[in-house]
N, C-alpha and C positions, 0 to 999 in steps of 0.2 A: 482795394486799390492803394497804391502808393505812388509817390512821385518817382518817375523813372530816373535813375542814374545812367551813366554812360554804359556801364557794362550789362545792365539787366533790362534794357529798352524792350527787347523782344519777349522777354518773360512777362513784363508788365502789359505789352501790347496783347500778348495772347490771353491774358486774363479780361482785358477790356473787350477783345473782339468776341470771346466766348459769352460773355454777359449779353451781348447783343443778338446772338444767335447765329448758326452757321450760314444763313441766307442773308445776312446783313451786308451793308456797304462796308462796314468796319472789317468784317471776316474776309470780304473779298479782296479788300486792300491789303491785308496782312498776307493773304495767300499769294497775291502777285509779288510781294516783296520776298516771300520765302522762295518763290520760283527762281527769281533772279540769283539768289545766293545758292541756290541748288544747281542750276543749269548753266547759267551764264558766267558767274563768278563763283565757282564752286568752293564752298567752305565746308569743313567737317562739322562745324557748329556755327550758329549765328553770329556775326560779328558785333562788336560793341556800336553804340550809337553814333559816334564820330566817325568810325571807320566805315559804316554802312552808308552814311550820307556822302562821304567823300567819294566812295566807289560809285554810288549812283550817279553822281556828276560826272565822273570819267565815263561811264557807260554812255550817259546822254550826249556828251561831246564826240564820241566816236562811234557812231550808229553802225558803220560797216564793219567794224571790228567785233563789236559786241552785238551781233545780230541774232534776233530770237530764231529758234529752230524752225518756226513755222510763220507764215504771214510776211507781210511787207514791214520793214523797219521804220521807225519814226525818223522825222527830220532832225538834224543835229540840235541838241538842247532841248528837244521835246520828248521827254521821257515821262510816262504816266506815272511810274512807280515814285518819282520825286514828289509829286502832288501826293500820292498815297501816303508817303512817309510823313509829310508835313501835316497832312490832315488827321493822321493818327495822334500825332504829338499834340496838335491844338485839341483834339476831342479829349485826350487823357488829361491835360493840364486844366482844361475847362470843368471837367467833371470833378476834380480836386477842390475846385472853389465854388460851390453852389450856394443858393441862398439858404438852404437848410444845413447849415453848417453845425459842427460841433467844435467847441473850443480845442485849440491845438497848442503845441509848444510855441507857435509863433504869437499866439494871443498872450501868453505868459510873458514872451520876451518884449512884446509891445508895452506891457505895463511897466517894464523896467527902464525903458528908453527915456532919455531926458531932452530937454531943449539943448540944442547945439551938438547933438549926436549926429553922425552920418552912417548910414548904411549903404554898403556897397555890394552888389549881388550880380552874379552872372546868370541866374536863374530866369526863365521865361514866364513861369507861372505868376499868378496874382494872389497866392495864399498870404503872403507876408503882406502885400499891399493891402488886402482887405482886413488883416488884423489890425493894421496901423489905422486904416480908415475908421474902424469900429471904435478906436480910442480917441479919435479926433484929429487925425492926420488929414491934411488938405492935398489932394493930388494936384491942384492947380498951381500949387507952389513947391509942394514936396518933390516932384519929379525933376525939377530944375530943367525943364525943357525950354529951348530957345523959341522965341516967337511969343504970340499973345496967348492968353489962357483961354480964349473962345473955342479953341479946337477941342479942349478937355471937356468932355460930356459925363463927368463923374463929380457930382456935386458933394460938397463937404456936409457932414451931419450938422443939422441946425443946433442941436443941443447935445455937444460931444462930451464924452466922460472927462476928457482933458483938453484944455485950450493950448497947453504949452507945446503939444506935439505938432501943431498945425503946420509949421514950417520945417519940420525935421526932413532932411535930405535923404531920399531913397534913389541912389543912382544905379540903374539898371544897364550895365555896360555891354549887354549882349541883347537889348531890346526887351519887349514885353508882349505877350499875347494879346493885350488890350491896346497897344498902339498900331495904327494903320497908315499905309503909305499907298498912294495910288500906283496900281501895278496889277501883275496876274501871274499865276503859276508858270507861265512861260517865260517870265522876265523877272526872276527873283533877284537879280542884281539891284532891283529898286530898293531893296532892304539896306543895301550898302550905300547907295547914291542919293537917298533922298531923305528928307526930314518927315516925322509923322505929321499928317494933316487931321487926324482925328484920334483922340484918346478916349476910351470909353469905360464904363463900369465893367466888371467881368462879364462876358457874354460867350454863348455857345455859337451863335450863328455869325456867318461872314457879313462883309459889307461888300456890295456890288461894285466892281472896278477897283477894289482895294486888296491888299494883302497885309497879313499881320507882320508887323516888324520886327522880326528876330533875326539875329545872325545865326545862320544855321551851323549845326556842329560839323564844320569842315577845318581841315589843316590850314589852308591858305586864306585866313579871313583878311579882307581889304576894306578898311573903313575909309569911304571916299567923300564923306559930307562933313561939313562944319559941326553939324548936329552931334555926330560921334565925337569929334575932337573935343567938343566942348564938355561932354559928360567925362570922358578920360582925364581931361585936364582938371576938372572939379574933383575926381577921384585921387588924382595924384597930389593935388594941394591939401586934400583932406587927411591923407595918409601922412604927408609931412608934418602937418600941424597937431595930429593926434596925440593925446597923452597916453591912451591905451588902445592897443590893437586886439580885437578878438576875432579869430578866424574859425568860422563854423563850417565844417563839411566840405571844404573846398580841397580838392585833391592835387592841385598845381600841377596838371598834367603836362608832359613835356612838348606836346604840340600846340599849346596855347601860349604862342610866342609872345603876344601883345601882354598878357597878364605876367608872365615871367620876366619880361623886361621892365614892366611898371614896378613890380616888387623890387627888382634889382636897383632901379634908379633911386628909389625911396630909401633903401637900406644904404646906398652909397651917399646920398645926400645927408642922412642923419648922422652917419659916421663922420663924414667930412666937417660938418658943423658942430660936432661933438654934442648932438641933441638927440640921445636915444629915447625910444619909448620908455615909459615908467614901467611898462609890464606888456608882454605878449601873451595871450592866452590861447592856446591851440586846443580847439574842440573836435576831436574826431576819434572814431572807434579803432582806427587803424594807426598803430605805432609808426609804421613807415611813411604815413602822410605827415605825421607830426614832426618826424625827423627831416623830411624834405623841407618843410617850412622853417625849422630851425637853422638849416643849412643856408637857405635862401636870406635869412634876416640875421645871420652871425654877425654879432658886434653892434646890432642896431637896437638892443634893448639892455636895460640893466637886469630884467627879471623875465625868465620864461616859465609858463606854467602849462602842464598838460592835463587835460580833463577828458575823460573816455565817454564821449557822447552828449547829445544836446539836452537829455533829460537830467543827467548829472550836472552839467553846467547850470541848467535853470534852477536846479536845487540849491 
């Protein structure tokens, strides 16, 4: 198993479902999703993650247009395949961060981070969170969430390897699978309109009456709560103040309008104040992705470096 990226989600989901067996709930969920993209929204091959969820949302909004060939159609907004999609995502990401872990590149990265560093991520999984936690990072401080820390049920390690990382900021701009808001799969807009009421250690099982607070991979993201504005504002300030920017494996896709606007504003601010980054390090196996970031940050740094992949960067 590996973390699913945008284009390989169904390939990873196939491996995940096959491991659980053909009669498992996971396999049935994947079969229902494949049927949608074979019969109702015919694709020559399975779409990427973002396209798939956006189309499922459209199908759910217009049940009379995208009606199943057999049986009674669901009510508007009530499409089982949306829940199937999200539960597959949650199951895969939870599997990647289990108590019986083996050290990863994230653990190597965590040993090199220092007090005052800020990590900004669009990922939902908790693999990096756990790697930082094992070093001594404190989720009650490090997530920078608004409100009291009582809602965070993930205690800091009593005898950490490093005490200087306790307050390192980990800003998760699209949410996290261990953040929960009150709601249900029938009302996914709660992820956009509410703040997390419980944050847990990595877990497989759900919490009754709650959904995991992630921003689903859809084109039209609408952050409607001050909770989200706080996180994005902290990210903006961190990018404006940073000496060095390291971008690891972020493809800066065209439809992520919020991220592209954020990067554009940071570049404009730093050029206007004549305060460029000392260095921008672009870590990605694809040269096209590195070039896209170089264009987006043109004039915002004195030095650009390209490194092919996380392993080489860690070396």
